[in-house]
C-alpha positions as CSV (number, residue, x, y, z in Angstrom):
1,M,0.0,0.0,0.0
2,S,1.4,3.4,-0.9
3,A,1.8,6.3,1.4
4,P,-1.0,9.0,1.3
5,R,-0.3,12.1,-0.8
6,G,0.3,15.5,0.9
7,T,1.0,16.3,4.5
8,A,-1.3,16.0,7.5
9,T,-2.2,19.7,7.1
10,T,-2.8,19.9,3.3
11,A,-3.9,16.4,2.2
12,L,-7.5,15.3,1.7
13,I,-8.9,13.3,4.7
14,E,-10.7,10.0,3.8
15,R,-11.5,8.6,7.2
16,V,-13.1,10.3,10.2
17,C,-13.3,8.8,13.7
18,D,-16.8,8.5,15.1
19,A,-15.7,7.3,18.5
20,H,-14.1,10.6,19.5
21,R,-16.3,13.3,17.9
22,D,-15.9,16.2,20.4
23,R,-12.9,18.5,19.8
24,D,-10.1,18.2,22.3
25,P,-8.1,21.3,23.4
26,Q,-4.9,19.5,22.3
27,G,-6.2,19.4,18.7
28,P,-7.2,16.6,16.4
29,V,-5.2,13.6,15.6
30,V,-4.4,13.4,11.9
31,T,-2.8,10.0,11.0
32,T,-2.9,7.4,8.3
33,V,-5.3,4.5,8.2
34,D,-5.3,1.9,5.5
35,G,-3.0,4.1,3.4
36,V,-5.1,7.3,3.5
37,W,-5.3,10.3,5.9
38,A,-7.6,10.0,8.9
39,F,-9.0,12.6,11.3
40,C,-9.9,12.2,15.0
41,A,-11.3,15.4,16.5
42,G,-11.1,14.1,20.0
43,F,-7.3,13.4,20.1
44,G,-8.1,9.8,20.9
45,A,-5.0,7.6,21.4
46,S,-6.9,4.3,20.7
47,D,-10.4,2.7,20.3
48,H,-11.1,4.6,17.1
49,S,-14.1,3.9,14.9
50,W,-13.1,5.0,11.4
51,R,-15.7,5.9,8.9
52,V,-15.0,6.3,5.2
53,V,-15.9,9.8,3.9
54,E,-15.7,11.7,0.6
55,P,-12.2,13.2,0.5
56,V,-12.3,16.5,2.3
57,T,-9.7,19.0,3.6
58,R,-8.8,19.3,7.3
59,Q,-9.9,22.9,7.3
60,R,-13.4,21.9,6.1
61,L,-13.7,19.2,8.8
62,E,-12.7,21.7,11.5
63,A,-15.1,24.3,10.2
64,D,-17.9,21.7,10.3
65,L,-17.0,20.8,13.9
66,L,-17.3,24.5,14.9
67,T,-20.7,24.7,13.2
68,R,-21.9,21.6,14.9
69,E,-20.8,22.9,18.3
70,A,-22.5,26.3,17.7
71,D,-25.7,24.5,16.7
72,A,-25.5,22.4,19.8
73,L,-25.3,25.6,21.9
74,G,-28.3,27.1,20.1
75,G,-26.2,29.5,18.2
């Protein structure tokens, strides 16, 4: 399996962790899973539940998290 293209900050993310959905103050974990970039918002060290997503930028994922948090707060 080849290495994913780009760096952790510029590449397209193709897996998202559903086990750690809430943002952590330390920031997200961006790593490789099955040869593609993966994003865990909760900075989880283990017990991930990876979901395949349409390739998306890290910036878009983080913006979506902020929107979801604002919606949860009624804003």
